[in-house]
C-alpha positions as CSV (number, residue, x, y, z in Angstrom):
1,M,-5.8,10.5,-16.8
2,S,-8.8,12.4,-15.4
3,D,-12.2,11.2,-14.2
4,P,-14.7,13.9,-13.2
5,D,-16.8,11.3,-11.4
6,F,-14.0,10.4,-8.9
7,P,-15.3,11.1,-5.4
8,A,-14.5,14.8,-4.6
9,S,-14.8,14.1,-0.9
10,I,-11.3,12.7,-0.7
11,A,-9.8,16.0,-1.9
12,I,-10.0,17.1,1.8
13,P,-7.3,15.4,3.9
14,A,-8.6,13.1,6.6
15,T,-8.0,14.2,10.2
16,T,-9.0,11.0,12.0
17,I,-8.7,7.3,11.3
18,D,-12.5,7.0,10.9
19,E,-12.3,9.6,8.1
20,V,-9.5,7.6,6.5
21,I,-11.6,4.5,6.5
22,H,-14.5,6.5,5.0
23,Q,-12.3,7.9,2.2
24,L,-10.8,4.4,1.4
25,T,-14.4,3.1,1.2
26,A,-15.2,5.8,-1.3
27,I,-12.2,4.7,-3.4
28,V,-13.2,1.0,-3.2
29,D,-16.8,1.8,-4.1
30,W,-15.8,3.9,-7.1
31,S,-13.4,1.2,-8.2
32,K,-16.1,-1.4,-8.2
33,E,-18.5,0.8,-10.0
34,N,-15.9,1.6,-12.7
35,D,-14.2,-1.8,-12.9
36,S,-10.9,-0.1,-11.9
37,R,-8.0,-2.2,-10.7
38,M,-7.1,0.7,-8.4
39,G,-9.6,-1.0,-6.0
40,Y,-7.3,-4.0,-5.4
41,F,-4.8,-2.1,-3.3
42,A,-7.5,0.2,-1.8
43,A,-9.5,-2.8,-0.6
44,L,-6.4,-4.4,1.1
45,Y,-5.4,-1.0,2.6
46,R,-8.8,-0.4,4.1
47,K,-8.5,-3.8,5.8
48,V,-5.1,-2.9,7.2
49,T,-6.4,0.4,8.4
50,I,-9.4,-1.2,10.2
51,Q,-6.9,-3.5,12.0
52,V,-4.8,-0.5,13.0
53,K,-7.8,1.2,14.4
54,K,-8.7,-2.0,16.4
55,G,-5.1,-2.1,17.7
56,I,-5.4,1.6,18.8
57,T,-8.8,0.9,20.5
58,E,-7.5,-2.1,22.4
59,G,-4.3,-0.3,23.6
60,H,-1.9,-2.4,21.5
61,F,0.3,0.6,20.8
62,D,2.4,2.6,23.3
63,D,0.8,5.9,22.3
64,G,-2.6,5.5,20.7
65,P,-3.1,9.2,19.6
66,R,0.4,9.3,18.2
67,M,-0.3,6.1,16.2
68,E,-3.5,7.5,14.9
69,R,-1.6,10.7,13.8
70,L,0.9,8.5,12.0
71,D,-1.8,6.4,10.3
72,V,-3.7,9.5,9.1
73,I,-0.6,11.2,7.7
74,F,0.4,7.9,6.1
75,A,-3.0,7.2,4.6
76,N,-3.4,10.8,3.3
77,R,-0.4,10.3,1.1
78,Y,-2.1,7.4,-0.7
79,I,-5.5,9.0,-0.8
80,H,-4.2,12.3,-2.1
81,A,-2.1,10.4,-4.8
82,C,-5.3,8.7,-5.9
83,Y,-7.1,12.0,-6.2
84,Q,-4.2,13.6,-8.0
85,Y,-4.0,10.8,-10.6
86,Q,-7.8,10.7,-11.2
87,T,-8.1,14.5,-11.6
88,G,-5.2,14.9,-14.1
89,Q,-2.5,15.9,-11.6
90,T,0.8,14.2,-11.0
91,P,1.5,12.3,-7.8
92,T,4.9,10.8,-7.0
93,Q,6.4,8.7,-9.8
94,S,6.1,5.6,-7.7
95,W,2.4,6.1,-7.6
96,V,2.2,7.1,-11.2
97,R,3.8,3.7,-12.1
98,A,1.3,1.9,-9.8
99,F,-1.8,3.7,-11.1
100,D,-0.7,3.4,-14.8
101,A,-0.5,-0.4,-14.2
102,T,-4.1,-0.5,-13.2
103,E,-5.0,0.4,-16.8
104,R,-3.3,-2.7,-18.2
105,W,-4.8,-6.1,-18.5
106,W,-1.7,-8.3,-18.0
107,P,-0.4,-7.6,-14.5
108,I,-1.8,-10.2,-12.0
109,V,-3.5,-9.1,-8.8
110,L,-0.4,-9.7,-6.7
111,Q,1.6,-7.4,-9.0
112,H,-0.9,-4.6,-8.4
113,L,-0.7,-5.1,-4.7
114,L,3.1,-5.1,-4.8
115,M,3.2,-2.0,-6.9
116,G,1.0,-0.3,-4.3
117,M,3.1,-1.6,-1.4
118,N,6.3,-0.4,-3.2
119,A,5.0,3.2,-3.4
120,H,3.3,3.3,0.0
121,I,5.6,1.4,2.3
122,N,9.0,2.0,0.6
123,L,8.4,5.7,0.0
124,D,5.4,7.0,1.9
125,L,5.9,5.3,5.3
126,G,9.3,6.9,6.0
127,I,7.9,10.3,5.0
128,A,4.9,9.9,7.2
129,A,7.0,8.9,10.2
130,A,9.2,11.9,9.8
131,E,6.2,14.2,9.6
132,T,4.5,12.6,12.7
133,V,6.9,13.8,15.4
134,P,9.7,16.4,15.7
135,P,13.2,15.1,15.1
136,D,14.0,14.9,18.8
137,Q,11.0,12.6,19.4
138,L,11.5,10.3,16.4
139,K,13.3,7.5,18.4
140,N,10.3,7.3,20.7
141,L,8.1,6.4,17.8
142,K,10.1,3.3,16.7
143,G,8.4,0.8,19.0
144,D,5.0,1.6,17.7
145,F,6.4,1.9,14.1
146,N,7.6,-1.7,14.4
147,K,4.3,-2.9,15.7
148,I,2.7,-2.0,12.4
149,N,4.7,-4.8,10.9
150,G,2.9,-7.2,13.2
151,V,-0.5,-6.0,11.9
152,L,0.7,-6.5,8.3
153,A,2.0,-10.0,9.1
154,D,-1.3,-11.0,10.7
155,L,-3.0,-10.3,7.4
156,V,-0.6,-12.3,5.2
157,G,-2.4,-15.7,5.6
158,G,-5.8,-14.1,4.8
159,V,-4.4,-12.4,1.7
160,Q,-3.0,-15.7,0.5
161,D,-6.4,-17.3,0.8
162,E,-8.1,-14.5,-1.0
163,L,-5.6,-14.6,-3.9
164,A,-6.2,-18.4,-4.0
165,E,-9.9,-17.7,-4.7
166,I,-8.8,-15.6,-7.7
167,W,-6.2,-18.0,-8.9
168,P,-7.2,-21.5,-7.6
169,V,-3.8,-23.2,-8.2
170,L,-2.4,-20.9,-5.5
171,G,-4.6,-22.8,-3.0
172,I,-2.6,-26.0,-3.7
173,L,0.7,-24.1,-3.2
174,N,-0.6,-22.5,0.0
175,R,-1.5,-26.0,1.3
176,Y,2.1,-27.3,0.9
177,L,4.2,-24.1,1.1
178,G,2.0,-21.8,3.2
179,S,4.4,-21.4,6.1
180,V,7.4,-21.0,3.8
181,Q,5.5,-18.3,1.8
182,E,4.4,-16.5,4.9
183,S,8.0,-16.4,6.2
184,I,9.3,-15.0,2.9
185,I,6.5,-12.4,2.8
186,N,6.9,-11.4,6.4
187,F,10.7,-11.2,5.9
188,S,10.2,-8.9,2.9
189,M,7.8,-6.7,4.9
190,K,10.4,-6.5,7.7
191,K,13.1,-5.4,5.3
192,A,10.7,-2.8,3.8
193,R,9.8,-1.5,7.2
194,D,13.4,-1.3,8.3
195,A,14.3,0.6,5.1
196,A,11.3,3.0,5.7
197,W,12.6,3.7,9.2
198,A,16.1,4.5,8.0
199,F,14.5,6.8,5.4
200,A,12.5,8.5,8.3
201,E,15.8,9.0,10.2
202,E,17.3,10.6,7.1
203,L,14.4,12.9,6.5
204,S,13.6,13.9,10.0
205,P,16.4,16.6,10.4
206,L,15.8,17.9,6.9
207,S,13.4,20.7,5.9
208,G,12.5,22.7,2.8
209,P,14.3,22.0,-0.4
210,S,16.7,19.5,1.2
211,R,13.8,17.3,2.3
212,G,12.1,17.6,-1.1
213,E,15.3,16.6,-2.9
214,A,15.7,13.5,-0.6
215,I,12.1,12.5,-1.3
216,A,12.5,13.0,-5.1
217,E,15.7,10.9,-5.1
218,K,14.0,8.0,-3.2
219,D,10.9,8.3,-5.3
220,A,13.0,7.9,-8.5
221,M,14.7,4.8,-7.1
222,F,11.4,3.1,-6.2
223,A,9.8,4.1,-9.5
224,R,12.6,2.1,-11.2
225,F,12.0,-0.8,-8.8
226,S,8.3,-0.8,-9.8
227,D,9.4,-1.5,-13.4
228,A,11.1,-4.7,-12.0
229,I,7.8,-5.7,-10.4
230,L,6.0,-5.4,-13.7
231,H,8.8,-6.9,-15.8
232,P,10.7,-9.4,-13.7
233,G,12.5,-11.1,-16.6
234,F,11.5,-13.4,-19.4
235,T,10.9,-16.7,-17.4
236,L,9.0,-15.2,-14.5
237,S,7.1,-12.9,-16.8
238,A,6.0,-16.0,-18.8
239,V,4.8,-17.7,-15.5
240,L,2.9,-14.5,-14.5
241,R,1.1,-14.5,-17.9
242,I,0.0,-18.1,-17.3
243,I,-1.3,-17.1,-13.9
244,R,-3.1,-14.1,-15.4
245,L,-4.9,-16.3,-17.8
246,G,-6.0,-18.5,-14.9
247,E,-7.3,-15.7,-12.7
248,R,-11.0,-15.9,-12.0
249,G,-13.7,-13.2,-11.9
250,T,-14.3,-9.7,-13.0
251,V,-12.4,-6.7,-11.5
252,R,-15.4,-6.0,-9.3
253,E,-15.5,-9.6,-8.1
254,R,-11.8,-9.6,-7.3
255,I,-12.1,-6.4,-5.3
256,G,-14.9,-8.0,-3.4
257,I,-12.7,-11.0,-2.5
258,L,-9.9,-8.7,-1.3
259,E,-12.4,-6.8,0.9
């Protein structure tokens, strides 16, 4: 698809974490103005980025400037994919699947978030890590790379509460199964993070066509996985449709809740 009103400012790659937050805000604002479900992931991602910035400022990471470099490279992949999609270009297939889903009524908010996480953590994070430092310095990045998982885990409880505002029945489940749900989600994030690190190790020594081929192969794999997120089988799909019918609010209101 192509939207001439999509903010042109994000066409220029961010160079600082403050610029990343500014560009994510532009995507969130555009999404609210246009009732675009693209804003679900953008709102959550901006929140994560603000937490990463706070961690850098407070000295949470071993190397603050290096972590900011990783964050900027990582975020630029998402922001550029948004711009490509909205201006009629073609981003990676994982992002094409996620953005195409935002045009559909049936996926629930959680599915949209998972589609975004699939493209961004499973594919983009490993690429960003490999691009942040030279191959001989990659192992020194692992400690700070792992700390990102802590930032994500800290947000799990808040996201559950926000989703419960959109689908009230989830509030009851959170009350009785909250710690179980958090453990499952955090475990899944850890697995995704570990897989992203393994991908970074695979990419780091590669260059040119070899690196491009490795990325394309991984992209195809996660594009197929996104289909499983959207169509998880007859029984679960039926449950998701019931949830979708119970979700409250307009697209704009849901984005506001996720902010």
